[in-house]
Phi, psi and omega in degrees: 000333180296335180296327180291332181289340182266001179288128181274130179291143179293152180291152176284169182298320180295326177294319179292319177298318179296317178296324178297315179293321177298317180296318178297320180290329182276318190249344184091163185293335182277325188263345180285108182245183181298329179296312179294319180295316180298319180297315181290332179273353181072036180220203182229168182297317179303322178298318180296316182289340174287336185251340178226135185296331184201168175300319182299321180295320179293315179298317180299316182294314183294317183286326176296316179296322179292319177296319178300321179294317180295321178294327175295315179298327183297336181269002181269101180214147179256000182292128178280094184240154171299156185306317182296317180294324179294321178297319177297318179300321177302313182295316181297317180292320179299315180298321181291317178300319182290312185291337179263007177286138181303325179295316180292322178300315180292320179299318180295327182279321187261338184217067181298333178297324178292321176297315180301316179294324180293329179282319186274336182233076183281072184223036181254177177299324181291321176295322178296321177296316178296322179298313181297321178296317178298317180297326181283319193240355182237313182248015182293346179284345181273147178295140179301136181141204187297321183294314179295318181298316182292323179290318178298318178297320179297316180293315181297314180297324179290319188279331186304312179300326178290330181279334186250010178241091183295149176288159177294152180301332182273001183293149182261167174304327178294321177299315181294321178295323179294322177297315178300320182296318179296316179294320179301315179298315182295318181290323174304316181292323177299327181272009176082021180267152176252146183246151353265174172208179188253009185291321181218043176290178182292152175243188177285350182286132179294324180293323178296318181293325181292316185285318185268342184066022179078011182284136175265163178228181189253150167289160180295133179291151176303135178088352179285140180291154179292158179284150176295139181292349178290341178282069185249178181230146171262146184279153176222151185276351184280123182263358182231052184308123178061015176263182180298134176245154178297155185300329182279358181106159183272122180286340181273333191278127182261002183228126180300327186291348182263004183274158181234127005290157188298136173239158184302133182266055182294142174286125183277000000 
């Protein structure tokens, strides 16, 4: 009977997803295989193949869930902004969370051809997920049809290079803020805004300057339809989003993915 007590329980799905992301971050998308994932998950290859048809299916599932989690985090802001400015902030934050993710950093370093293809051919499951998110929270104020589709495509095409081109390890907070500012300006223009204006310019807050890079945005033009109420925000307790945190950790921050330096934002 003692033998039964030594039987190790199989890992849960979240553990396998975490191990998959860890393997991608360590080895890159081409070299991360079922052997590495099984080792990091504390299991074996047969267990993985009993639950996922292939390595590709497991990687697709884990990375889609992680992207969905990051897009959720991108909408967590306490800044009181007009709806259009808030939508731009969502895009800027989402791009920053993705490009500073360890998996994306490793992919850019080990497989630049894959990054290049992702930028030029946005027709994967991950792009579809991003498209749906944009339609819900960024371009949802537009009537369904050609106008919304063309605006969503413009925002997606503009944001993808910013999301898939990680900054250099030696880059400073000012460098990152400058990247955010350029993307913020571009997305404002995609949404039909004119620059500059005073609705969401920089404040004295260091966190505001870091996230927006000091970029101003536009008031809604006369005749523009109102934004969809779905472009809303959930509150978060962190007052220094993506800013310097104490070495012992941020007592205010409730999400690991918002700490700096960036850590994997696994869904717990």
